[in-house]
Each structure stands twice: as C-alpha cells, then as structure tokens.
C-alpha positions, 0 to 999 in steps of 0.5 A: 133107847127111849120111846120118845127118842124112837118117836123123834127118830121116826119123825126125822126119817119122815121129813127126810123121806119128803125131801128125798125126791128133790135131791133125787131129781138132781141125781143125789140122795140122802140116807138117815144114819142116826139121831144122837142123844144130843138131838143131832141128826147124822145123814150120808149124802149120796150120788151127786150130793156126795161130791157136789161143791154145794153139798154143805149148802144143801145140807144146812139150807135144805135138809137141816132147815126142813127138819128143824122147821118140822122138828124144832127140837133138833139141834143140827143135821150133820153129814157123816162120811162112811169109813172104808173097812 
C-alpha cells in the first residue's frame, strides 16, 4: 500500500468519524472496511442502519456525499454485507 493510499484512507476514516454521531443518534452506526485501489470506500452499516429501509439513502445521500465533499477523488461509498463463516 502506497503512502498516498494510506493518507487517503486516514482522511476517509476521519470523515466517517465525523458522521458517526449523527447515525448513532438514530440508533445506527457505520464501520470502515476498506479503501480499494479504485478509490471506492467499503463500509458496513450497523445497528438500526443495517436493516433500515432508508439505509441506501443514508449511504448515498449522507455518507457518500459527505466523504466526496471533503475528498472529491473518492468515486463511491458502498455498503458491504459481512459473510457468515
């Protein structure tokens, strides 16, 4: 992983940390999973956000918009579902 990638990942995590209190106020949360090489941020929606019918709207209109506002080089934010082992 390049230094640039690590720095961008740190910035993404900082933006997510700023969003987290708003999600937690509604009983939800978001967990950073990874920043891919093609500048897609993968996150996991937790708590009420995980099964909320508005989770895609929260993801795209809330989280993705906030991340891209601060870091325009990010192409998208996607929700990943944890696979059970």
